[in-house]
C-alpha positions as CSV (number, residue, x, y, z in Angstrom):
1,X,-9.4,38.4,42.3
2,X,-11.0,41.0,39.9
3,X,-14.1,39.3,38.7
4,X,-14.8,41.9,36.0
5,X,-11.3,41.6,34.7
6,X,-11.6,37.8,34.7
7,X,-14.7,38.0,32.5
8,X,-12.8,40.2,30.1
9,X,-9.8,37.8,30.0
10,X,-12.2,34.9,29.5
11,X,-14.1,36.7,26.8
12,X,-11.1,37.7,24.8
13,X,-9.6,34.2,25.3
14,X,-12.8,32.7,23.8
15,X,-12.6,35.1,20.9
16,X,-9.0,34.3,20.1
17,X,-9.5,30.5,20.3
18,X,-12.6,30.8,18.2
19,X,-10.8,32.7,15.4
20,X,-7.8,30.3,15.5
21,X,-10.0,27.1,15.3
22,X,-12.2,28.6,12.6
23,X,-9.3,29.6,10.4
24,X,-7.6,26.2,10.9
25,X,-10.9,24.3,10.2
26,X,-11.3,26.2,6.9
27,X,-7.8,25.3,5.7
28,X,-7.9,21.7,7.0
29,X,-11.2,20.9,5.3
30,X,-10.2,22.5,2.1
31,X,-6.9,20.6,2.0
32,X,-8.4,17.3,3.2
33,X,-6.0,17.3,6.1
34,X,-8.1,17.2,9.3
35,X,-4.9,16.5,11.3
36,X,-4.0,20.2,10.7
37,X,-5.9,20.6,14.0
38,X,-2.8,19.4,15.8
39,X,-1.0,22.5,14.5
40,X,-3.3,24.9,16.3
41,X,-3.2,23.2,19.7
42,X,-0.1,24.8,21.1
43,X,-0.5,28.2,19.4
44,X,-4.0,28.4,20.7
45,X,-3.0,27.9,24.3
46,X,-0.1,30.3,23.9
47,X,-2.5,32.9,22.5
48,X,-4.7,32.5,25.6
49,X,-1.7,33.0,27.9
50,X,-0.6,36.1,26.0
51,X,-4.2,37.4,25.9
52,X,-4.4,37.1,29.7
53,X,-1.0,38.8,30.1
54,X,-2.2,41.7,28.0
55,X,-5.8,42.1,29.2
56,X,-5.3,40.9,32.7
57,X,-4.9,43.2,35.7
58,X,-3.5,40.6,38.1
59,X,0.1,40.3,39.3
60,X,2.2,41.4,36.3
61,X,5.2,39.3,37.0
62,X,3.2,36.1,37.4
63,X,1.0,36.6,34.3
64,X,3.9,37.4,32.0
65,X,6.1,34.6,33.4
66,X,3.3,32.1,32.7
67,X,2.7,33.5,29.3
68,X,6.4,33.2,28.5
69,X,6.6,29.6,29.7
70,X,3.5,28.7,27.7
71,X,4.6,30.4,24.6
72,X,8.1,28.8,24.7
73,X,6.5,25.4,25.2
74,X,4.1,26.0,22.3
75,X,6.8,27.3,19.9
76,X,8.9,24.1,20.3
77,X,5.8,21.9,19.9
78,X,4.7,23.9,16.8
79,X,8.1,23.5,15.1
80,X,7.7,19.8,15.6
81,X,4.1,19.6,14.3
82,X,4.9,21.7,11.2
83,X,7.9,19.5,10.4
84,X,5.8,16.3,10.7
85,X,3.1,17.7,8.4
86,X,5.6,18.9,5.8
87,X,7.3,15.5,5.8
88,X,4.0,13.6,5.2
89,X,1.4,14.1,2.5
90,X,-0.9,11.6,4.3
91,X,-3.4,12.5,7.0
92,X,-2.6,11.1,10.4
93,X,-4.1,7.6,10.7
94,X,-5.6,8.6,14.1
95,X,-7.8,11.1,12.4
96,X,-8.9,8.7,9.6
97,X,-9.9,6.1,12.2
98,X,-11.6,8.6,14.5
99,X,-13.6,10.4,11.7
100,X,-14.3,7.6,9.3
101,X,-17.6,8.3,7.5
102,X,-18.3,11.6,9.3
103,X,-19.9,14.6,7.6
104,X,-18.3,18.0,7.5
105,X,-20.5,19.2,10.3
106,X,-19.5,16.2,12.5
107,X,-15.8,16.8,11.8
108,X,-16.1,20.4,12.8
109,X,-17.9,19.5,16.0
110,X,-15.7,16.5,17.0
111,X,-12.4,18.1,16.1
112,X,-12.4,21.9,16.1
113,X,-15.2,22.8,18.4
114,X,-14.1,20.1,20.9
115,X,-10.5,21.2,20.7
116,X,-11.4,24.9,21.2
117,X,-13.5,24.1,24.3
118,X,-10.6,21.9,25.6
119,X,-8.2,24.8,25.1
120,X,-10.4,27.1,27.1
121,X,-10.8,24.6,29.9
122,X,-7.1,23.6,30.0
123,X,-6.0,27.2,30.1
124,X,-8.4,28.2,32.9
125,X,-5.6,28.4,35.5
126,X,-3.8,30.9,33.2
127,X,-6.9,33.0,32.7
128,X,-7.6,33.1,36.4
129,X,-4.0,33.9,37.3
130,X,-4.1,36.8,34.9
131,X,-6.9,38.5,36.8
132,X,-5.6,37.7,40.3
133,X,-3.2,39.4,42.7
134,X,-0.7,37.4,44.7
135,X,-1.6,36.8,48.3
136,X,0.7,37.5,51.1
137,X,2.4,34.7,52.9
138,X,4.0,31.4,52.1
139,X,1.7,30.5,49.3
140,X,3.5,33.0,47.1
141,X,6.2,30.3,46.8
142,X,3.9,28.2,44.7
143,X,4.6,30.5,41.8
144,X,8.3,29.6,41.4
145,X,7.6,26.0,42.4
146,X,5.0,25.7,39.7
147,X,7.2,27.4,37.1
148,X,10.0,25.0,37.9
149,X,7.6,22.0,37.5
150,X,6.4,23.4,34.1
151,X,9.9,24.1,32.8
152,X,11.0,20.6,34.0
153,X,8.1,19.0,32.1
154,X,8.9,21.0,29.0
155,X,12.6,19.8,29.2
156,X,11.4,16.1,29.6
157,X,9.1,16.5,26.6
158,X,11.8,18.1,24.5
159,X,14.4,15.4,25.4
160,X,11.9,12.6,24.6
161,X,11.0,14.1,21.2
162,X,14.7,14.6,20.4
163,X,15.5,11.0,21.2
164,X,12.6,9.8,19.2
165,X,13.7,11.9,16.2
166,X,17.2,10.5,16.3
167,X,15.8,6.9,16.5
168,X,13.6,7.5,13.5
169,X,16.5,8.9,11.5
170,X,18.5,5.7,11.9
171,X,18.4,3.0,9.1
172,X,15.9,0.3,10.0
173,X,18.5,-2.4,9.9
174,X,20.7,-0.4,12.4
175,X,18.0,0.3,15.0
176,X,16.1,-1.8,17.5
177,X,12.4,-2.7,16.8
178,X,11.3,-0.4,19.7
179,X,12.9,2.7,21.1
180,X,13.5,1.6,24.7
181,X,16.6,3.7,25.7
182,X,17.0,7.1,27.4
183,X,13.8,8.4,28.8
184,X,11.9,5.9,26.7
185,X,13.3,3.2,28.9
186,X,11.4,4.7,31.9
187,X,8.1,5.5,30.3
188,X,6.5,4.4,27.1
189,X,5.2,7.9,26.6
190,X,7.7,10.3,28.2
191,X,6.8,13.1,25.8
192,X,3.1,13.0,26.9
193,X,4.2,12.7,30.5
194,X,6.4,15.8,30.2
195,X,3.6,17.7,28.5
196,X,1.3,16.8,31.5
197,X,3.9,18.2,33.9
198,X,3.9,21.5,32.1
199,X,0.2,22.0,32.8
200,X,0.5,20.6,36.4
201,X,3.1,23.3,37.0
202,X,1.1,26.1,35.4
203,X,-1.9,25.1,37.6
204,X,0.3,25.1,40.7
205,X,1.6,28.6,39.9
206,X,-2.0,29.8,39.6
207,X,-3.1,28.0,42.8
208,X,-1.5,30.7,44.9
209,X,-4.8,32.5,44.8
210,X,-7.6,30.5,46.4
211,X,-10.0,30.4,43.4
212,X,-7.1,29.0,41.4
213,X,-7.1,25.8,43.4
214,X,-10.6,25.2,42.0
215,X,-9.2,24.9,38.5
216,X,-7.7,21.5,39.3
217,X,-10.0,19.9,36.7
218,X,-7.9,21.8,34.0
219,X,-4.7,19.8,34.4
220,X,-6.7,16.7,35.1
221,X,-8.4,17.2,31.7
222,X,-5.0,17.6,30.0
223,X,-3.7,14.4,31.6
224,X,-6.8,12.6,30.5
225,X,-6.4,13.8,26.9
226,X,-2.7,12.9,26.9
227,X,-3.2,9.5,28.4
228,X,-6.5,8.2,27.1
229,X,-8.3,10.4,24.6
230,X,-5.9,11.6,21.9
231,X,-2.5,10.5,23.0
232,X,-0.9,7.5,24.6
233,X,-3.7,5.0,24.3
234,X,-4.3,5.7,20.6
235,X,-0.6,5.4,20.0
236,X,-0.5,2.0,21.8
237,X,-3.3,0.7,19.7
238,X,-1.3,1.5,16.5
239,X,1.8,0.0,17.9
240,X,0.4,-3.3,19.2
241,X,1.6,-5.4,16.2
242,X,5.1,-4.0,16.0
243,X,7.7,-6.7,16.8
244,X,8.9,-6.4,20.4
245,X,6.3,-4.0,21.5
246,X,4.4,-6.3,23.8
247,X,7.6,-7.1,25.6
248,X,8.3,-3.4,25.8
249,X,4.9,-2.9,27.4
250,X,5.8,-5.6,30.0
251,X,9.1,-4.0,30.9
252,X,8.4,-0.3,30.8
253,X,5.8,1.8,32.6
254,X,2.9,3.1,30.6
255,X,3.0,6.8,31.6
256,X,4.5,7.7,34.9
257,X,8.3,6.9,34.8
258,X,9.9,4.2,36.8
259,X,13.0,2.0,36.4
260,X,12.4,-0.7,33.7
261,X,11.8,-4.2,34.8
262,X,14.3,-7.0,34.0
263,X,14.0,-8.1,30.4
264,X,14.1,-11.7,31.4
């Protein structure tokens, strides 16, 4: 690993994330839509991956492949986020609940600064991979294995979002109270599960180099965010009173997929 190059990659990544978060914060606070922060999550991570591919001196094939996977994942997510925001003039209830009564400075710290730091931590495997050469030997196979896991996770996430969109488009009288078919019959949050696999795979691809193994807290942080901090648990709290949801919780796994239990 080229330590000097890693420092350059990390420095440029921090600068890119800082600019993206600052610009988004200005627009979000001006518009009164603090949930605009969601729109910079994917692009910020893609920007770090591309920065590493450009500035990094590590194995070119690996760093550009990881940048391509991350950018493709982010582009699909961004289309979904922008559509959601265009279709609603109201701020996401999660943000209203989380930030109720907070000052502007508190909002900036709790949302934009925290998200920027999270982006830098989550993308640590990408940054390190960008500055590292591939070792000789069997560990080189972790790159295609990791890319396969990441792409598989992105496919699961895309399928889950597509199934949810089709469900939402149905007339209320024609649809069930809870979406419990397709991948939603195996996990209550298959979109978040697929997202976590993306980052598990990117970490695995970066773990071919020994220091990359030490970035395991990065995918662990992403899984924590998706499961407990900003994702699944907050969604569950909002859904508790929906008819049929408690039965859905009994039958279907919370996060990691498994066959559904008998409805009886």
